[in-house]
N, C-alpha and C positions, 0 to 999 in steps of 0.2 A: 531528294532524299530525306526520310523523316528522321527528326532530332529526337524523337521519344527514346528514352532510355528503355532498352529492352530487360526486365528484370524476371529472374527465376520464378517459379512458382514458390510463395511462402511455406508451403507444405514440405518442400524438398529438404532433406537434411543429410549432412554428411554422416559418414560412418561414426565419427567421433560423437556427434550429437545425438544421432539415433541410439547409440549404445548409452549415452547418459539418460536420455529418455526411458529407454526400457529399464534401466536400474533405478530410475526414480519410480516407475509404476510398479515395480517389484517389492518395493519399501512398504512397510504397514501402513495403514490409512489412519492419519492423525486426526482429521475433521472429516465427518459424514453429515451432509446437510441433505435431508430428505423432504422433499414437496414443501419446502419453505416458503409459506405465505404470511405476509405482515399486511395488516389494515389499520388505517388511523380513522377516528371520528372526527367529522366534519362540525363546525358550530352549528349548522341546520339539522343535524342529526343524521345525516347521511355517514357514507364511509368512502375512504379514499384508498386505492389498492396501491402499496409502494413496492411489494414484492409479491411475485406470484409464482408457486410450484418450483422453487430452485431447486435443483439437485446438483450436487457437487461432492467430489472426494478431493481432500487435500492430503498428500502423502508427507511422511515424516521427512524433515530436513528440506521439504520443498519452500522455495519462494514463488509465491503466487501473487500477481499483480490483479486489481479489479479495475476495469475501465468501463466507460459508457458516458452517453451525453448527459447534461444536466438534467436533473429530475428521474435517474434511472434507478435511484435507490442504493447507490454506493455506501454512503454512510450509515443508514438505516441497516442495511446488510451487516457491516462490521460491528455496529452497536448490538445487533442482536446475538452475533456470534459471542460477543463480550458479556452478554447477559444483561445490559442496560436496556433492551427491549425484549418483551415476550412475544413469541410467534402467534399468529392468529390461529394458524395451522402448520401442521408439519413439525420436525423436530431436527435438532443439531446435536449432534455426537461427539465428544471429545473421548478419544480411546475406548469408543464404546459407550461412554457414560453421558446421559443427557445432560445438556446445559440447561441449568434451570435459574442462574442467576450469575452475578458477578463472581470471581474465584481468583485465588493465586495460581491457578493453572493456566491462566492468560493474562500476558502482560499487554498493557496499551499504551499507546503513544499518540497523542492528538496533535493537531496542526498547531494550537496553543501550547506554550511550553509546560503548563501547569505544574511548575515547580514552586515549593513553598519560599516565598521571598525572605521570610525571617530565618530561615535555616541556610547553611552553606551547603557547598556541593556534597560533601561526606554526609552529613545530616540527611539530606535529601535522599541519598541513596539508601540510608541506614534505616529509614522511616519504614518502608514496607518490610525489612526483615524482622524489625523490632515488632512490629504488628503481628507477624506470624509465628512468634516466640522466641526469637533469636535473643541472647543475651546482649548488653551492649558491646562486651569485648568481642564476641562472635560477630555481632552486625558490624562494627568498626572494621574488622579484620577482612571480612568478605566484602564491603563496600570499597574498601581501598583496592582490591583486587580488580573490581568492576571498573572503577574509576579509572585504573590503570590500562585496563583492555581498550577503554574509549580514548585513551591518550589524554587525559586532564589530570595525571597526578599531582602536577605543579599549582593545579587550581582547587586542590581538595578543600582548602578552607576559605575559597573566595564564595562571595554570595551571587544568587542569579545576576542582580541589578550589573554586576562587574563584568559578566560574560557576553561574547557576542551570541548572535541568533544560532548559529551553528554549533557552538559550544553549549548553549542551554539544551538543545536537541539530543545532543550527546549525554550530557547528564539524565535526560529523561529516558533515553534508551537504557542507559547503565540502571537506572531505579527500575525500569519495567523488567529488566532481565535478571536482577538481583535475586529474585526468588527462584531463578531456575525454572521459569514455566515451560511446558513443551511448545506453547503457541505463543508467537508475538503478533499482535494485532497493530496496524500501524495506518491511522485515518488521515490520509495527506499531510503527512509530517513535515514535508519540505515547503509547503505551499506559500509560506510567509518569507521564504529566503530567497536572497538574491540568485541570479544564475550560477555565478562563480560558487558560491557558497553550497548551493544546491548540488551541483556537480560534484563537490567535495564529499557532501554527506553521502551521496550514492555510493561511492567508492569507500567511504567508511563503514557503511551498511554491509556491504559486501564482503569486506575483510572481517568484519564481528560475525556475520553469519558463517564464514568458513571456519571460525574458531569456536562457535557455539553450538551444542545440540539443540536446536531451536528450528521450528517451522514457522514461517512468515507468510502472514497474509496482509498485504499492504495495497491500500486504497489510494488511487491518485487518477487525476485529469489529464496527465502529461503522457502523451504517447511515446516520447523518446525515452523518458524514465522508465516506463513499463516494460519496454522491448530491453533497455538495458540491464534492468535489475533481474527480470523474471526467468524462471524455468517455464512457466505457462502463464498465460494470461486469460482471465475470465472477461468476457466482454458481454456487457447488459444491455438490453433494449429498454428504453424509457416507457412508463404510463401505461401498463405497470412494469417494474422490473423483472425482466426474465432472461434466462441464459440464451444469449444469440449465437455464441460459439466460444469455444475454449481453444486457445492458440497455442500450438507447441512452438516456443521461441528457436528458431534455426541458428541461433549463434552459439559459438562454443565459448568455453570457460579456459582461462580466466577472461572476464570482460575488460576490455581497453577502450579508451576514448576512439581508436581506430577503427572500432566496429560500427560507428555511426556512419561510415563512409562505405560501408560494404553493400552489395547488391541484395544479400539478406536482409539486411536493416531495412532497406527502402520497400523491399517487397512486403514484409511484414507490415510496415508503417501503411503503406498503401491500402493492405487488406483492413487493416483496423479503420481506417479512415473510412472505407466503403461500408463498413459495418455500422459505425457511429453517424455516418452522414449519407444515408443510402440513396438519397433523392438530390444530392449535390449536383448543380450544374456547372458548367465551365465558366458562367460568368458570376460576378459578385452579386449578392443580393442587394436591392435597392432599398433605400429606407424612404417613407413617405413624409419628406420634410419639407416645411415652408422655406422659401428663400429669403433670407434675412440680410444679404450682402447688396451693395450697391452694383448699379449697372456698371460694366467695365472693370469691376473689382474680383472677376473670377479667376479660381485657380484650377489647374488640372492636375 
C-alpha cells in the first residue's frame, strides 16, 4: 500500500473561493505591467537581463505575493514598481498612469526597518505626512490613528531602539500607509524576524489589509508565507525573470493557522516547489567536499 498522500488538484476551488476569485477579477485593475524588461550594465560593458517581458494585472484590494528562486528578479521587480529602478523596455501603470519614479501613491516597506533612529514612533509616522504638506497638528492626529491601527498606541513616544523587530516593522507599515497610498509594496519585510514573530506579523498584516483600502504586492522567498497571505501568487523563473505561472490560492478566508494542514495547502505548495525547482530529484544534492575528519570519526 502506498503511503503517499493523495492531494487534490491545486486548481480546484470550493464555491466560496471561486466566488472570491471572480469578485477579485471584476474589480478595477490597480497595477498594469506591460512587457516589462529590465537590464543592468556589467563592468565589462555587457548587459544582464534581470526581468524579461513581464505582463501582469493586479486588482484593487488584492494581496499578491511574488515568489521565485534566487536570482529571479523579485526585488528588482518591486523596486521598478516603486520607481526606484527604470524599465529598460515596457511600462508600469498605476490606475492608468505611467510610473516614472517614486511617489506617495506607493508605500514601501523593506526588509530593513528603515526607521529614523533619532525620531520616536509618532514622529516617524508623521514624517511622510508632513513631507506631503500636512500641518504638524494634522500629521500628529493622523499618525496616532495609524499607530493605533497597528496596535502600538502605548509606544507612540518610544524610539526604535526600544522596540522589538516585529514592532519596528509595524511602525514601518504604519508610516508607509499614513499617506493612504493605493498600493503597498513589501520587499521581504519579515525576512529578518524569528519564526514566531514572523507568523504574528503575517496575522497583523491580514488584519490591517482587511481594514484599509490598499492593494498589496508582497515579495517573499517563503512558500508557506506566500500561500497563507495571498489571493494570487506570481511565480517567476530565473535568469532572466519571467512569468512562469500565476496561481490562484484555493484557501478560504479568513486565513487561520489550521489552513497550513489542509490538502489544498499542501497541493499548492507542491505545485510551487515544482515550478521553482523543476529538476529536483528524489535525492539530496551532493557537495564536492574534501574529507577533513579522522578515520573512525564519521557521522551519519
